[in-house]
N, C-alpha and C positions, 0 to 999 in steps of 0.2 A: 632396438628389437620390437619395444614398446608400441615407439609410434610408427615403423613401418606396419605392425599388426593394424593399429588404428586406421592409418591411410588406407591399407587394405581392406576392409570390413567397409570404409565408409566408400569405397568404391565399389563394392560389392554392393552396397544399399541403392546405388545410383546405378549398377546395371541391372537390378532386381526392377528399379521401377521404370527404368525406360520405356519398355512397351504402353504402361499407363500414362507414363508424359506426352507419349507420343499420340495417343488418342486425346488427353488433355486438351493438346494445340488444336487439335482439331474441332472441340468444341468450343474453342475461342471465338472461330469463327462465326458458329450458329449465335441466334438468338437466346437470351439469358432465359431462362424459367421466371414465371410469374405467379406468386413474388418469389425473388431473388432468395436463393438460401445461402445465408451464410453462417462461416466458422471462425472463431475467435478462440485462440487458446493461450494463456496465460496461466503459468505455475507456480506464481507467488505466493508470499505469506500475507498477511491481513492487510499489512498498509500496501503494499503492492497492488492488492484488488481493490482495495479503496481508490486508489488513485486512475482506474481504469473507468470509474462507473461514469465518468462525463461521456466517456466514449458511447456509451450504453444509450445514454438518453439522446447523446447527438444523432444516433445512428437512427433511433427510433422516429425522431423528428423528420430527418433529412429523408428516410424511405419507410414510411409509416406501413406499408405492407410486406418487409423484410420479415423472413423466417430467420429468426438468431439462435444459433446453438453457441453455446460458449462450455469450453473443457477447462477444469480447474482441478487444482488438489483439494484432499479432504481437509486440509487444516487451514483453508479459506473461503471455502463452500456458501458458509452462512452470511459471507456480503454479499453473495449474489443468488443465493437460492427462491429470495423471493421478489428478484428483483422483475418489475414490469414487463421490462423491454425482451426478457429471455422468453423465448418459448421451449427449448431444451436446453436441460442443464447436464452435461457430463462428468462425472467425477471420477478422477482415476490418479492413483498413486505413483506420482512421475517418479523417474530417477532425477538423480541429481542434475539441476540445472547450473550448480554453480563453476564446473568446471566442461572442458571439453572432451574430456577422458570419461568412457563411460565405466561403470563397475562389472565388467564381465560381458559375457555375450549374452546375459539376460538381459540385459536393457535393449538388444536389437531385436532377439527374440518377440519380447512385449510390443517392440517398434512395427513389427510387422502383422501381430494380432490385431491392435488400435487400429490401425492403416485400415486393413480388411474392414472392421467395424466401421469407420468413417467412409468407405465407400457406398453404402448403404443410404449414406445423406444424401448423395447428388448433389452435392455443394456446388454453388457457383463460384466462390470465393471464400480465402482461407485466410485469416491474418495470424501471424506468430507473433505476440505483442511483445515477448523477452527478447531483450538483445542477444540474452547469450546464452538460448535455449535452441541450441542446434538441433536437438532430438525431435522438439517441435517440429522444426522448418521438414528435416526427413520424415515426419510421420502425413505431412502433408503432400509432401510431395508422393510418397509411397502410393495413398490415397488417390492419386491421378486427378486430385482438385485443378481446373482449368488455370487458375490466378491464385498465387500463393506470392503473400506478401511479408514482407520482415526486414531485417536490418542486416546491412552488408558488411557482416563480420566473416571470416575466411571457413569456417566449419558448415555456415548456413547456407551461404550464396550460393553454391551448386543447386541447391534443391529449390530455389525462388525462382519465380518469374519474374518478381519486379525487387528488388535488393535495393534498399534506402538506403542514401549516407548515413551515418551517425553521429551527430552531433554530442560530443562526451560533457559540454556543460549546459546543456538543454534540460528543459525541468521533464520529469518523465512522461507528465500529463502531456505536453505538448509533444512530445515522440508518440505519442499515442495516437493524439488527434490528426496528425501527420501521416499517421500511418493509414487509419480508418479514410483520409480523404483521398490518399492514394488509390486506395481499394475501390472507393464508390464511383472513382474515375475510370478504373477499367471496366466497372459494369455502364458505363455511359452516363452516370452521374455528375453533376455539377462538383466542384471541390466546397467541400466547407468551411464557410464564410469565416474571414480571421477578425480582427487577432485574438488567438488563442491565449485568453484569460481567465483567472478564477472567475472575473464577474458574468463574462457571457458563456463558460460551460463550469459551475461549478459540482463539487463533488456532491454526492446525494447516498445517505444510509438514512432510511426513518425507521425508527424504532415502531412497534405495532402498540394498539392502545393498550395491548395485554400487559408487553414489558415496560409502557411508562407505569402501570399502574403498581406493577411488580415494584418499581421504586419508590411509589408512595407509600406503598405498605411498610418497605424495610424502613423509611424514613422514620413513620408513625413507631415503629417498633422500637426504633432508638430515641422514643421522644424528641423528635426532631421538630422544632416548629418551624410553619410555614413561612415565618420571615427571616430565617437563616440562610445564609450566605454560604453558597457550598463552593470550597476549592478543592479541586482533585490534585491528588500528587499521584503521576505515575510511573515510579522510578524505575520500571524493570524492564528488560530486554531482554531477546533472546542470545542476542551477542555481548559478551560480558566486558568487551573492551568500549563499550559505548555508555555503562554507567558510571553515575555521578556519586559522590560519596555520601552515607547515609548521613553522617552528621550534618553535611551542608543541606541535605533537604529537610532536616531539622531545625536548623538555623531559618532556614528561609519561612517556615511556617511559624515560628517563635515569631519572630520579626513583623511578619503581617500580623498575627491575632493581636499581638504590643500596641501596635498602630492603628488595628482597626477602631472605628469610631466607638463601636458597641462590643467588646471581647466576646461576650455571651452570645452575639449575632452573628459568629463565623463559626463554621464548622468544616474542616480539613477530612476529605475522603481519602484514606491511603488503598488505592484500586492495585489488585494485580492478580495472576495466577495462588493456585493453592501452593504451586511448590517456590513462591515468590514471598511467603508469608512471614519467613524468619525475616526476610528485608523489612518488610512492614512494619513487624513489629518492632526493631531496631529503631525504625524511624520514629514510631509513636512511644516507644522509650525516651528516645533523646530531647523532644521536643517539649514546651510546655503549654502546646498550643492543645485545642480540645480536637482530637482526632479518634475516626472510626475505620474500622481494617473492613474492606469491603473486596471479597475475592469469589474464585469459581463462578462468574459471571458467564450468562451466553454473551456473543456480541452485541444482539439487540440489548437487553437487558445494560449493559456497560455504555452503549450508546445514549441510551434513556438516561443515567444518570448523567453522562456528559454532557447532556443538553440539557439538564437540571442545572447547571452548574455556572457559576459567575466566570469562573478562570480554570483552564487545565494546564498544569504545569509538568513537565516528562523531557525525555531524552529522544533521540531519533527512533521511533518504534510506531507500530502500527496504531494502538491507541490513540497516538496525538494526531492522527490523520482521521479517525474516526471523530476524533472533537472538532476538526475543522468542518468535518461532513454536516455538524451540527450547528454550526453557526456560533461555537462558544470560543472566545478567546483561547489562545494558546500561547506557552514561553516552551520552546525548546531547544534542549544544548546538542551540539553537534560536535562532534571529533573529527574521527577516519573518515566519514562518509560526504560527499559533496551536497550544503544544501541548495546547491542552484539546480541539480538534479534530484533532488530529494526530501525538498525544504517542505513547508505549510504550501499548499496551495487553496492561496485566499489573502486577503486583503495583507499587506505589511500593517496597517494600522491597528489590526487586529491580532496578528499573528507574530510575535519576535521570534528571531532565530540568534540565538548566541553562537556564534562561532570558535571553537576553541583556537587559540595561535601561538598553541605549546608545541613544537614540534618534537617527536619521540627520540630516541637515539635507536640509527637504522634505519628511520622510514626515510626518503627522499624527498618528501613534502607532505603538508598539511594540507588539505583531506590526501591521505595518503591510500585510501579505498581498502586496506586491508583489515578485516573484520574478523579471521580467525586464528589465532593463538592458540599455543599450549599453554594449560595453566603455569607452568614456570616463566613464559614467557611476558605474561600481562603485567609483570609489577615494572618491565622497563618501556612500556606504553603507557603512560599517564595523560595522554592527551586530553582527556574529558575529565579526569579527577581534577588537575590544575587548575580549573576554571574555578573561581573565588565566587566565594558567596555575595560577599559585595557586589559583582558584576552581576550576578544574578537578581539581587533584590534590587537593583537600584533599577533594571529591565522593567521586573514586575511592576514597581510603582508607576514608571512611563507609561506602563501600557493599563494600568487600570486609570490613571489619571487623564487618559487622552479623552478629549471631547468626545470621539466617539461612544466611549465605552461609560461616560458619567453618569448615563442614566441607567446602565444598568444595573438591576436588582435581581434579588435570588428569586429562584422560581416563575421567574416574569419574563424571560427570554425566551421565546421559543421561535426558532425560525422556519418558517414552513417551507419544506423541501417536496417538491415533486420530479420524481425519479422517473 
């Protein structure tokens, strides 16, 4: 009954938007507005938004006079709120995008309301950047936007004028750039030149001078000498199954500090949210390394911290992508998520990904892609927790001893980014 109701509602949305879609089809035959007006939609969290930043820079490079509007959730707006490529930022608390099933009629009512607001933008092109976000595809359809780009998944395809094939093992940033290239071609522009690599299309998030000064003040307050090497451990993530063990992070810090040429010249920063403080305190208690805890930072402040560090260690999470955007080497531990799609968008010489090879009971494969479990189910899904300390420590040493990183010193590596 529920599936039938959902199908009926989706059909109703298509019928409701049919007159606008007809008018939009006529607009395609007319010359586009100058400058072209483009809308990007992405409901994702911090890391997902960071992985879209090459799209923003590329769009501004390819079509400098384009008027760009981006629609994001409040949970990730800090990533793009000051981005120079964006002319207008729309912040909306989207309904869940993790499932095709909406939570009640409220989702459909808000869809119509937002679509009506978007009609005032007179957009020539809209791109729904998230693969599974059917709601976003429906919104741009109802808004009567003549060129609607997205991915060919069953719930979204009926609302799109151009449904692109989805390649499950393609990195998400490549997928975004492919969608942008397809969208620009519908406006008559040349396709984005390839290859789509991190070197040609890097991530970008630049902390402000004030945020960098804030970091300097925090370190001074902790009596941290300017010659001290900083190593960040960011162990937390919003998805519990992706977390490693506290004692394992502590063991890594201890081993690194003991092998550092001067033990007093390395400091471990344990970063996270205020809710993750107990986790950070446990790591600090278990390690003999010198460590301080830093929580409740803004995204910009955290980026400044990561940019001042020699190395960032963590699991599959947004702050690790933020570190990549600062040009800081990273080591990331993956389990249920596919690193081919969500791994570091950066040089393999500077960013190491360790993928768990431990298949959890009841999972058909690894990575399985399943992220949400009931508390009682987590114990039987230990894929990340089973990664050994020895494997991670060996990978860290290999990363630090690489030729490219041998010159890296504390506070000295500031990779300039032009967003």
